[in-house]
N, C-alpha and C positions, 0 to 999 in steps of 0.2 A: 436105336430103332425099336419100334414096338409093333406088335401085330394085334389087330382086333378083329373079331368075327362079327359081321353084321348080316342080318337077314337080307337076302337078295330079293329084288322086285321082279326078277325074271326067272320063273320056274325052269325054263329050258336051259338057262345058263348053268345052274348048279342044282342037281337033283335034290340036295338037302336044303335048298333055299338059303344057304349061308354063303356070304361073300367074304373073301379075305381082304382086309384093309391094312396096308402097311404105311406107317407114318414115322416121321422123325421131327424133333423140335429142338430149337436152341434152348440151353438151360435158362436163358433169360425169359423165355415165354412163361414159365411158371412164376418167375419173379414179378413179371408185369401183372399177371392175374392177381397175385397176392397183393401187390401195391395198390392196384386199382380197385380191389375188393369187388370183383365182378366175375361172372362167367359168361359164356357166349352161346348163342343159338346161331347155327349156320345151316342154310338150306342149299341143297344141290339138286337141280332139276334133272340132270343126267342120271344120277343114282336113285332119284326119288326118295330122298331122305331129309329129315331134319336132325341135325347133330346137336347134342348138348355137350359142351366142353367146359369142364370145371376142375376143381382141385379136390382130391380126396387123399388124406394123409400126406398132403403137400406134394402130391404127384398128379399129373394130368389124368382126368377121368373122362371117358367118352361113353355116350349112349347114342344109338341110332334108331330113328323112328320113321316108319313108312308113311309117306305122304306122296301119292302119285304126282309126279311133275311138280315137286315143291318149288315155289318161287318166292314171292315177297313175304316178309315176316314183319309183324308189328307188335310192339311190347308196350303194355301199360301196367300200372301197379296192380290192377285187378285181373288182367288176362293177357293171353298171347293169341294173336290171329295168324294163321298160316294159310297162304294162298296155295291151292293145289289144283289138280285137274278138274275143272268144271265147278269148283266150290271153294269156299273159304271156311276153314275149321277154326273153332274158338275153344281155347283151353283155359279153364278158370284157375286162378291162383288159390290153392288150398294148402298154404304152407304150414298150417297147424298140424297137418298129417306127416310132414317130413321126418320128424324125429323118430317116428315109429315104423318107418319103411325100412325093410331089411336091405343091407346090413345096418343095424342101428347106428346112428351117429354120422353116417356118410352124407346125408342130404340136409340142406337147410331151407329148401323150398320145394314146392310140389305143384305141378300144373296138370290138371285133368281135362281131357277132351269132353266137352259138354254138349256142343251143338255144331251145326254147319249150316251155311247159307249157300244155296245153289245159285251160282251166277251164270253157269254155262262157260264155255271155253273163251274167256275174255283176255287171257294172258296177263294176269295181274302181276306185273313185274315188281312193283313196290307198294307198300301200304304204310300208313301211319295213323296213330290215334291223335285226333285234334279236337277242336271245339273248346268252349270255355272251360269245360270240366274234364277234358281229355277223354270223352266217351263217344266221340264221333269218328268212325273209321273212314278215312279217305283212301281210295284205291286208285292206283294208276292203271287205267283200263287201256292197255296197249292196242288191243284189237280195234276198239272203237275210237281211238285217238282222243280220249277225254279223261278228266278226273271225275270219279264217281263216288257216291256213298251208297249205302244199302238200305233197303226197305223190305220188310217181310213179304209184301205182296208183289214185289217186282224183282227181276234179276239184278238190276242196279238202277240208280238214279243218276243220269248224267248231270254234273254240276258245272263243269267248265270245259271248254275245248279251245285250242289255239284259234285266233281269229282267221287264219288262212284255211282252216278246215271248214268246208262249206256245208257238210251234212254229217249226220250220225250214221256211220256205215262201218260194218265189221270188216275193214279192209287194211288195217295196219298202215295207214297212209304216211305217217311220219315217224313211226316207232318211238313214240313217247314212252319213256321207261323209268323215270326217276322223279322224286318229289322231295322238296325241302319245305318243312313247316317252320313258321316263325310265330311263337306264342299261340299255337294251336290253329293257325290259318295257313293254307297253301300259299307259298311265296314264290318259289322257283320250281320249274320242271326242266328235265333234260329230254332231248329228242335227237334223232339221227339227222333229220333235215326238215326244212319247211316245205314239204311236198303235200299235195292234195290229191294224189292218185294212189291206187292200190299198190302197196309195197314200193311206192315211188322213191323211197329213201335208199334202196339197195345200191343203185349205181354210184352214188356219190358219198357213201357212208364214211369214207376215210377222211373226208375234208369238210363235210357240211354239217357237223354236229353243232347243236345250239343249246344254250341255257336261256330260258325265257322267263321273264318276270310275269307272274300270273296276273297281277293287278292291271298292268298296262298292256299286256299282250305283246310286248316288244322284247327282242333278244337283248340280253345284257352282255353276252359274248358269243362268238361263233367261230367256225373254222376248226372245231374239235373233231377228233377221230373216235366215233362211236362212244360218246360220253355216257356215263352212268352216275347214279347215286349222288345227286346234289344234296348238300346238307348245310343248314345254317347253324353254326356252332361257334360260341365265343364271339358273337357279333361279326362273324366272317362267313363268306360263302365258299364252301369247299366243293370240289367236284373230282370225279375220277375220269381222266382222259384215257379211256380204256385202250384205245388203239395204240397208244404210246406207252401204256403201263405206268402212268404217273398219277400221283396225288397232287392236285393243284388248288391254289386259292385264287379267287376271282374278285376283283373290285367291281361291284355292280354298277358304279357310276361311269367308270372309264372303259370297262370291259377288259382291262388288263388282266392277264393271267400269269401267275408265277408258279413254276413247278416247285413243290415242297420236297418231294422225294420220288425217285424212280424205283419201280418194283419189278421183280423178276417174273411177271405174269400179266395176263390180261386182267385188268383191275375192274372188279364189279362187286358191289356190296361194301358199305362203309358205315362204321358206327364209332362213336366216341365215348370215352369215359375218362374224366379228369384230363391229364396231359397226354393221353394216348389216343391214337387213331388206329382202329382195327380195319384192315383192308383185305377184301377177298381177292384171291389170286387164282387164275384158271389157266390150264393149258388150252390151246384152241385147236379145233378140228380142221382138217383139210377140206373145207367146204366153201361154196361160193359166198357164204355169209361173211367169212373172214378174209376173202380174197382182196388183195390190195391194201390191207391194213398194215401200217408200218411195223407193228410188232410181229407180224407173221414171218418176217425175214429171220426171226430168231426162234421160230416155232419149237425147235428141238431143245432149246435151252430153257423154255418156260417151265414154271412150277405151278402146282396146284396146292392151295392151302390158305393160310392167314398170315399176312405180314403186319407188323406193329411199328408205327412211327411215333417217336417222341416229339410232340409239337413244340416242346421247348427248344429243341435243337434242330428239328427237321430231319433227323436221321432215323433210318430203320434200326430198331433195337432188339427185335425178337421175331421169330418166325416159327410157323408150324407147316410142315410139308407132307402131303399125302403122296406116297410113292405108287401105290396101287389102290384100286377100288373106288377112288373118287377122282374125276378128271376136271370137273368144273364146279366153281362156287357161284351161287346165285345171289344170296343175301346174307348179311351178318347183322345181328342185333345183340346188344349188351343187356344182360340182366344185372342191374346194379345191386350192390350189397348182397350178392348171392355167391356163395362159395361153390356149391354143387347142387344142381337142380335135378329133381326126379320128374320125368315126363311120362304120363300115361296117355298115349295117343289113341287114335280111333281103332288101331289094330294091335293091341298089346300082345296078342297071341303070336303075331308075326315079329314083333319087336323084341321079344324076350323080356317084356316088362311085366311087373306084377299087376294083376287085376285089382282095382280099387273101386269099391262101390260107395257112393255118397247117398245116404238115405235120411229122410226126415224122421224125427222122433214121433212116436205114436200120437202124442198129444198135439202135434202140429198138423196132422193129416186133414182134420176137418177145416182148419183155416186155409190150408193149401187148396183144397177143393173149392172153397168159397171164393178164392181169389185166383182161380185158374186162368181167368182172362187177362190177368196182369202179366205183362211181358217186359223184359228189359230192353226190348228193341224200340228205339225212338222213331220219330217220323222220318228222319233222314239218316239214321245210322244205327249202330248197335251200341248200347250203353255198356260202359265198363263197370257200372254199379249194379250189384246183384239185387234182385227183387226182395221185398221185405218179408222174406220167409226164412229167417235165419236160424241159427243154432242147429246145424246139421250134426249128425254123428256118422261115423264111417265104419264099414267093414273092410278088413284087409289093411290095417294100419291106421285106423282112426282112433279117436278118443271119445269117451263118454260125454254126453251133454253136461253143461254146467248148471247147477241149481243157482237160485238167487244168492244164497250164502256163499257158494263156491265162486261165483262171479265176483262178488264183493271182495272176497279174500284174495282173488287173483289181482284185482286192482290195487288193493292195499299193499300187497307184496311188491308190485311194480312201483308204486309210489315210494315205498321205503327204499328200494334200490335206487330210484332216481334221486332221492334226498342224499343217499350215500355216494352219489356221483358214479354209480355203476350203470352208466347210461346204456351200454349195449345190451346188458341183461334186462334192464327196464323196458327198452324198446321191444325186445323179444316177447316179454309177457304182455305188454299192451297190444302187440300184434295178435297174440293168441286171444286176447279179450275181444278185439274188433272182429276177428274171424268167428268167434263163438257167437257174438251178438253184433252183427254189422249195422243194426239200427240203434245202437247205443251212442248217443251224442257224447256222453261223458267219456266213454272209452276212446272214441276218436279224438276228442279234445286232449285227453291225457297223452295219447300217442303223439299228437302234434307237438305238445310241450316237450316231450322227451326227444323227439327228432330235432327240435330247435336246439336243445342242449347239445345234441350230437353234431350241430352245424349243418344240418340238412334242411335248410329253410324251404326249398321247393316242395319236398315231401311233406313237411309240416303244414304248408299251405293247403295241400290237397287234403290232409286229414281234417283241418278246420272246415274245409268246404263239405267234406263228408258229414261232419258233425252237424253243420248248419242245415244240410239237406235232410238228415235224419230227424232233427228236431228244430224247426225254424225259429222257435222262441228260446233256444238255449243261449242265454246271454254270454257266458264265458267263451263259447266258440266264435260268436260274432265279434266279440271284443278282440280275441286273438287274431282272427282273420283280418280285421281292420288294422291291427297293430303291425302285422307282418307285411301287409300290402303297403303300408306307409314306409316301412323299413326298406322295402324293395324299390321305393321311388314312385309307387303308384298311389300318390297321396290323396288324390280326389276320390278314387275308388275306395281307398281305405277309410277315408273320412265318412263316406256313406255307410259303410259297414258299422263303424263306431256309432253313428247316429241311430242306426237300426238297433244296435245293442242297447242303447239308452232307451229306446221306445219300448222294447220287449221286456227289459229287465233293468230298470233305472238303478244307477249307482253313482255316487258323487265322483268317483275317479273317471267315469266316462266323460264328464264335462271337461276334465283336464286333458284327457287323451284327444278329444275332438279339438280343443283349442290349440294344443301344441303339435298337432299333426302338420309336419313340414316336409317339403320336398328334400330328397337327398341331392338331387341335381336341379338347379334352377334354370328356367328358360332364358331369363334376361335380368338386367338390373332392375327393370320395372317390376318383374315378378318378385324379386327379393323384397322390394319396397312394399308391394301390396301384401305379400305374405307376412311381412314383419308387422305391419299395422294390424292385420287381422289377428295375429298372435297376441300383440299387446292388448288389443281391445277385448279379445276373448278371455284372457286371464283376468283383466280388470273387472269384467262382467261377473266372473265367478267370485272374486273378492267382494264386490259390491253386494252380491246376493247372499253373502255370509256363509257360503259353502265351506265346510270343514271336513277334512279326511283324516281319519285316525290311522296313523302309520304304525300303530301297535298291531294292527290286524291286516293292513292292506299294503301291498307293494305299490309304489307310486312310480309313474314314468319319469325318465331321466331328463327329458327335454334336451337331449344330447345335440340334436342338429341345429338348435338355435344359435350355438356358438359360431357356426359357419356363415352366418349372415354378416359378420364383420362389425357388429355394433356392441356398445357397452351394455351388458346384460344385468347390471346390478339391480335396477328397479324391477326388471322382469322377475329375477329370482327372489328378490325380497317379497314380491307379491305372492309367489308360489309358497314362500316360507310362511305366509299368513294363512294359507289354505291347509298346509300339512301340519298336523298336530302330533308331536312326539311325546315321550315320557322321560322323566328324570329318574334313573335307577340308582343314582349315587346316594340318595337320601341325605344330601347335604355333606357327604364325606369330602374331606379336603385331601390335598397331597400329603402323604405320610412322610414327614420330614425326619422321622426317627429311623427310617430305613437307611441302610448303608448305601444302597443303590437305588437310583430312580427306576421304577418299574414302568417300562414303555411298551405299549402294544402297537403293532403295525398291522393294518387291515387292508386287504384288497382281494379282488377276485382274480388277479393277474400275476400272482407270485409264481411265474412259470416262464417259459420261453415266449416272451411278449415284450413289447416296448416298456411297459411298467416294470416288468421283471428286470430288464437290463438297466433301467434307471435307478433301481433300488437295491439290487443285490450288494453292490459295493458298500453303500453306507451302512447296511445292516451287518455285513461281515466285519467292517472296520470299526464299529463303535467300541469304545473303551469299556471292556467288561468289568473294570474296577469301579466304574461309575454308573453303569447301566445294566439292568436286567431286561433282556429282549424277549417279548412274547409275540410270536408270529401268529396272526389270525388269518388263515387262508380260507377264503370262501370257495368251497369245492375241493375235490381231490384231483391233484395234478401229477402226472407221471412223465417227467422229462428231466434231463440232466440239470437244468437250471432250478427246477422245483426241488430236486434233491439237495442242491446247494442251499436253498432257503431253509429246508428242514435242518440241515447240519448247522447252519449259522445261528439258529434260534436257541435260546436257553430253554424255551418251551414252545412247542408247536401245537396249535389248536386248529382242528378242521371245523370250519363253520358251515352248518347245513343251510340250505336255501329255504329256511322257514324264518319269517321275521321275528316272531316271538322267541323261538328257541335261540336264534342267533344273538338277539339282544341280551337274553339272560346269560348265555355262555360268556359273552364279552364282559358284562357287568360282574360276573362271578370271579373274574381274574383280579379284581380290585386294583386296577391300573392307576398309576399316578397321571399318566398322559396317554391319550389314544391318538395315534397319528394315522390319518387316512392318506394312503399313497395316491389316491385318485378319488374324486367324487363326480359323478355325472356320466360314467361309462357303463355302470352296472346297476340294475334296478335295486338289488338288495343293499349294496353299500350306500347307494344314494338314499334309500329309505332309512337306513340306520343313522345316517348323518343328521336326521332331524330329532334324534333322541340323545340324551346325555347318559353315557355309560362310564365316564371317567371325569374327575374334577377338571381336567384341562383337555381340550380337544383341538386338533390342528389338522390342516390339509395343505398339500402342496400342488404343484402344477402338472401332475399326471394328466389331468384334464384342466387346462389353464383358464378356468372360469370360476367366479364366486359360487358358493353353494346356496346362498340365501337363507341358510339355517341359523336360527337364533342360538343354537347350541354349539356352533362352530366358533371357536375363540380366535384362532389365528389362521392367516393364509401366508405360507412361507414362499417367498420369492427372492429376487436378487436385485441389486442396484441397477445393473444394466438391463435387466428384464423389465424394468418399470420406468415410466416417465415421472415427472414431478406431480402429474395429475393422477398417478396410479391409485392413491387412496380412494378416489371416487369410483373405482371399479369394483370394490369389494364390500360386502356386508361384514366380513371379518376384519379384524385388525391386521393390517398389512405389515409384514416383517420383511425388510430388504437386507439379505445377507450380502457380503462382499462379492460373491460370485453366484454360482447356480445351485449350490448345496447338494451336489450329487457326485459320487465317486464312480466314474465310468471306466470300465475295463476296455482297453483299446482293442478293437477287432483286428483280426489278422486275415489277410488274403489267403485263400486256399491255392494250392498248386496242383497241376500246372494251370497257367493262366488261360482263360478262354478268349476267343476272338469275338469281334462284333458279329461276324457271320454265324458263329455258334448260337447267338441269341436272336438271329434273324434280322440283324441291322446292317445297313449299308456300310461297307468297310471304308469308303472314301468320303463320306459325308462329314460335315461339321456337326457333331452329335451333341445336342442339347437334351437334357433329361429333367423331368420334374416327377420323381417317383413317389408322389404323395397319394394318399387315398383320394378318390375322385371327388368326395364331398368337400375337399379343400379348394376346388376350382371355382371360385366365385366368378360370376359373369364379368365383373370388372377386369379380371385378369386376362380375359380373351384379347383385350386390346393390345396388351404387351406381347402375348404369345404370337398373335398374328403379325405384328409389326416386326418382331425378331425374324420370323421366317421370310417375310417380304424383303427385308434388308439383307438377308443372307440366303441367296438362291441355292447354295449348297447345304443349307441347314436342314437337319432332320430332328424332329422332336419325338422322344420316346417317353411314353407314359405306361403305367401299370393298369391292367384291366381291373374293373370294379369287382367287389365281392360277389355281386350278382351281375348277370349279363345285362339286365335292364339298366343298371347304372351306366355301363359302358355305352349302351345304345343311346341313352338320353344325352350323354355328353357329346357323343359323335354328332347327334342331330343338332345340338346347339352350335357346335363348331361349324357345321355345314351352313348354318345361317350367319354366324358372326365372322367367319373367315374362310368362306368357301374356296377362295383362290389358293389356299395353301394346305387344305386338309389332306391332300394326297401325300404330304410329307410329315404327317403325324402318325406315329405307329403305337399301337397298344400292345404291350407284351403281356403274356399270361403271368400270373403270380409266380414268383421265382423262389426257390430254396434260398436260405440265407447266404450260402457261399456264392451262389450265382448272382444274388442281388449285390453283394459286395463287388463282384467282378463287373457288373453293370456300372456301378458308381465309379470304379477305377478307370473304365474305358471311356467314360464320358469326357467330352471337352469342357462342358460347362453344365453345372447344375443350377436350376432355377428354383428359388425359394418362393412358394406361393405367398403373395403379399398379405392377404387378409388373415390367413392362418398358416403359419410357416412350419418348417420342419423342426423336429426336436431330436429324437433318436437318429433319424436319417442324416441329420447334419453332423452329429458326432461321427457317424460311420463314414460319410463322404470326406470329411476333413482328415480322417485317419489314413485315407489312401491318397490324399493330396489333391482332390478334385476341388476346383474353385467354385464357390457358391455365390451367386448374385442374390443379394437380399435387400429388401426395401422395408425397414422397420416402421411400424406405425405407432399409434398411441397405446394400443392394447398389448398386453404381455404375450398373447398368443402369436403375435407377429414379430417378436423380438428375440427369440431364442438364438437364432443364428447370429444375429447382431451381437448378443452377449458373448457368444463363443469367440467371435472376432475381437471383441474388446479385451477379453482375457488374453488372447494371443498377441495383442498389440498390432492388429492388422485391420485398420478401419477402412481401407480403400475399397473394400468389396461391399460396404454398406452404402446405399444411395438414398436420396431423399425425394425422388420424384419418379413418375412413370417413364418420362423421357430419359432420365439418367439410367434407369433400370435397363431399358432397351439398348441405349448407347453402350453401356458396359458389357452387356451380354453379347452383343454383336462383335464388339472389339475383341473380347476374349475368344469367341467362336471362330473368328476369321484371322486372328493374329497369333500364330503358333509360338512365336518368340516370346511375346509378352505372357502368353499362357504358361509356357514352360518356366519362366522366371517366377510367376506366381505359385505354380505347383511346388517348386523348390522352396519357396518362402513358407508355404503352408506346411510342408513336411518338416521344415526346420523349426517351426514355432508351435505346431499343434500339440507337442508333447505335454504342454501345461494343462491340457484339457483332460488328460487321462491319468487315473490312479494317483490323484492328488490328495494327500492326507489333510492338507489345510482345509479342503472343502468339508471333510468329516469333522475336523475340530470346530469349524464355524457352526456346523450343524449341531454338534454337541452343546456348544455354548447357547444356542437357541433353546434346546430342550431344557437345559438347566434353568435358564432365565424364565422361560414360559411357566415352568413349574414352581418358580419362586425359590429355587435352591441356590 
C-alpha cells in the first residue's frame, strides 16, 4: 500500500487543500507498464483531477493535476486535450524539456497547458483526435446529443447526431457518451437509449444501451446496461458494458456480443497498448443514476482504479486500486513510448508542479508579431500541428536554442547512432531536432526513418506527413510517405505520393517505386491480373527508356510483394537487373585455392530471432571448420539469444552498417572466396548489394524463394523436391538442386504447461483449421478452398494471425466478406503470438492449411515437429513446394494433393475424422525426426560450397 498527497479541490474539506490518496497495486501492474512501454493519463470527475501514472526507478509514480470536473481526455503525438467544467484544455508536448525537469532523469516527456476553448457545460464525456492528419478534435457532446468539433468563433460545431434526435437541444436526451474512431473518422458511438426527450434515457438505462454505427445511423447491438467507451482496435469493436462491469467484443454485422473479461467495478474509460487493455473501474454512488443497474447489487464489493486485461488470453493480469481519495474513474488514455510524463496544468500552484515558461528567442519576436494572426485552429477543429514559429527556449527547465551548426551537429550525431543501430538513442535525438525546429522537413524525415527502424510504422508515417507539410517539395519525405503507404496496403494513395515525389524532385528510382507499387492484400483474382500487367508494363517501359540506377549510391526497392502474385518472376527480375547497375570490387580476383580453408561469407539482415535466423543457424554452426572459415556479415546490430549464437558460431563477425558504399567496401575487404546470401528480396540493403560483385563466387538460397535477377549472382541453391523439371526456367542464376533442403533445422520444443484453445480465444469444441501465414500469402484464388472447407464442415473454425498492420487485416476481412460472406463468422483473427504460444496454437490445431500460391517454410517445420497434419497443394514454383519437400523426405506423400478439389476433400476429411487424423498425427511424429538436426544436409551443403568455388 502507498499513500500520496494530492491537492484537494474543496477548500472546506481540508484546510491545507491536500487530500490523502491511498492506493495499492498488483506487482504485475509495473511489469505491464514496462512491457507496454507506456504511461497512463486517468481523469476523475468526482475528484476533479487528471492523474499521470508512470514508472520512475521501476516503481509507480503518480502526479495529480487540478481540472474541475475532469472528463474526456484525448491524446495525439503533439498534444493532450482535457475536457473540464465548461472548457477544454490543451496541453502541448514539449518533451525536449523533460530531461532538465527536477529531479533530473525522472521524466521522459513533458506536457504544458497552452490554451483552452470555452464550450460551456456540454458534458464532453469523451474526445478523440481524428481527421486525415490527426489534428481534428472530435467531442462527444452529451448534453446536446451530438458529435461536435471546435471552432474559435463558436462554442462547438455540431457535426452528427443520431437520426432519432429531432433537434439540437441541451437536454441530454439519449446520454451519448462514447466514441470509436476508425482511421480518423467517427465510426461507432455508445448511448444509454434511443430516446428523444429530456433525460429520457434514465428509466430504462439498465437494459436499453446501444452501440450505433455513425455512417448508417443504425444500432449494431443493443440491450446493454449503461455502455461506455466503444473502441475500434485490432479490427474489432470493443465496448464496456458498464452496468455489468464487463469488457466485451461486438460483431458489428451480427450484433453478437462476447464478454472478454469481468471486472470488479463499474467499467468506464478504455484504452489499448499492444496486447493490453486498460479499463477504468469505479465504485458507484447510491443515487438514482445507478438504481436498477445489475452491478449495483454488489455495490460494496466494487473497486476504483485501473484493471488490465491481456487480450491474448482474455484474462485480467494486473490492477491498481484506489482505497481512498478517488471513488470514480472517468477516462483512461495511454501515452505510448512514455515512461513517466511531467504535466504542467493550468494550476501548477495548486498541483505542486513546477512552473515552466516557454518563451521565443529575441530574434523571433518580430516574426511572431508579423504572423500574430496565424493560428493553429482550423475551420472545424484544433490542429495538433504547432504554428510555424519554432525554436522556443524555456525558463524553468528548458534548453538554449540551437544555432544552425548545433542543429546540423545534432542531426549528424543522430544519424551516426542510427547507422550503429542504436535506434532508441537516435529517435530521441531526432525528436529533439524536430522539437527545436518543427518546420524542418529534413529532421522530420530522419525521425520517420528511425521510427521505421524501430518498427513504429504508424508514427513514422506521421513524421513523413509532418515533413511534407513543412516543405511540400521535399522529395525524400514524399518518397518515404508513398513507400510506407504502399507497405500498409494503401497502394493507390501511396502511388500518388510517389508520383508527386517524382514531379517535385525527379529521381530514377522513383520510376521503379511507382511501377512496383503493389497491394499487400488483393481485392480479387482480376485485381491480381490487372496489377500484374501494370507491373510488367511499367518495368518494361523503364527498360525501354534506358533508365539506369547506380546501386553504388542508391538503395533500390526490393519488389518484395510481386512474389505473392503466384507467377514466374524470372523475366520481371531480369528486367530490373538491366536497370540496376552495380560494381565489381573483386578486380578480377579468383578463388584462392592456396588457402587451407575456403573463406565463406554469410550475409543477411536477419541473423537473429527470425525465420531466416532459424533456417540458417544450424548450417553455420555445423560447417566443418577444417574445411571452411566462416565470416558472418550481419546487417545491423541484433540483441537476442539467437543473434548471440550467430556471433559465437562465426570465425569472424562483421557488423554491416546501413550505408551502401560502406557495406560494399567492408564485405569486399574480407577477400572472401564465396559470398552466400541467406536471402535476397526482403531487405533493401542486401537486395541492393546483390547487384554488385564482392567475391569471386556469389550464391543465394530460398530465404526469399525468388530469383534475384542480378547478373552478379552465380547460383541459386534449392532442392530436388523443391523444384519441378521446369525449375531452371524460373531463375536467372544457375539452379542447383541438392538432394533435400540444405538446411539444418533445430527441432522446436513445446513449452509447458500446455495451453487450451480457450486460452487463445478459440472455440474448444470446433474442428480447428489454421493457416498461420502472413496475410499477404492469401492469394484471392485461395478464398475458394477456404470457403468450401467451412461450408462442408459446419463445425469448422478457421484461425488466422492478424496482419503486421491493422489495415492488412481489415482489407482481408473485407475481401472475405465478399468472397465467402456465408462463413466469415467462423474465421477468427488472432493477435500476433509469442513463439511459445504460436507453437501451442500449431499443436492444438486439427488441420493446418498450406497457402497454395506461396506456402509455409519455417511454419511447416514447426507444425510437423508437434505432429500437426498440413494439407499442401504444390505448384510449379518453388515457393509453393517446401511443405511437399518436407513430406517427401519423411516418406509421407499422402498429404500432398494435386487439385483444389482434392485439397478441400482432404482438409475436410482430416477435420471431421478424428480417427484418421490421430493415425496421421502418430505417423508424422514417428517420421518427422529426419527433418531436424540432420548432418547429411550440412554435408550436402558443404559439397555445394566446395564445388561452386572450384575446390
